[in-house]
C-alpha positions as CSV (number, residue, x, y, z in Angstrom):
1,M,59.5,12.2,17.1
2,P,61.4,14.1,14.3
3,R,58.9,17.1,13.4
4,R,58.0,16.3,9.7
5,S,59.0,18.5,6.7
6,R,56.4,19.6,4.5
7,W,59.0,21.6,2.1
8,R,61.1,18.1,2.2
9,E,58.0,15.7,1.1
10,Y,56.6,18.6,-1.6
11,A,60.2,18.3,-2.8
12,L,60.2,14.3,-3.6
13,M,56.9,14.7,-4.7
14,R,58.3,17.4,-7.6
15,M,61.2,14.7,-8.0
16,L,59.1,11.8,-8.8
17,L,56.2,13.6,-10.5
18,S,59.0,15.4,-12.8
19,K,60.8,11.8,-13.9
20,A,57.5,9.5,-14.2
21,C,56.8,12.8,-17.1
22,N,59.8,13.9,-18.4
23,P,61.6,10.6,-18.2
24,P,65.1,11.3,-19.2
25,L,65.8,9.9,-22.9
26,S,69.2,9.8,-24.5
27,L,69.6,11.2,-27.3
28,S,71.8,9.0,-28.8
29,A,69.5,6.4,-28.8
30,S,66.4,8.2,-30.1
31,L,68.5,9.5,-32.8
32,K,69.1,5.7,-33.5
33,Q,65.4,5.1,-33.0
34,W,64.2,7.7,-34.8
35,N,62.3,6.3,-38.1
36,G,60.4,3.6,-35.6
37,I,58.9,6.4,-33.2
38,A,58.1,8.6,-36.4
39,A,56.3,5.4,-38.1
40,N,54.4,5.0,-34.8
41,L,53.0,8.8,-34.0
42,R,51.9,8.5,-37.9
43,E,48.6,9.0,-38.2
44,P,47.4,6.0,-41.0
45,P,46.5,6.5,-44.0
46,R,42.3,7.0,-45.1
47,K,40.6,4.7,-46.4
48,R,38.0,7.4,-48.3
49,K,36.6,7.5,-52.2
50,Y,38.1,9.9,-54.0
51,Q,34.6,12.1,-55.0
52,S,35.5,12.1,-58.6
53,D,34.1,7.9,-57.6
54,F,30.6,8.5,-56.7
55,E,30.8,11.6,-59.5
56,S,30.6,9.7,-62.7
57,A,28.2,6.5,-61.1
């Protein structure tokens, strides 16, 4: 039975984890989709009333 290589197991797990956390992205594809990416990351507008609306009431 072959001897297990801890280093090889570690290297494989590190490679799989890094690919899962940082998937390969195409720069040109990212730039083409930039407006959609930015829109998805943007916070929704707040639905607050102005303070002056409360003071005049």
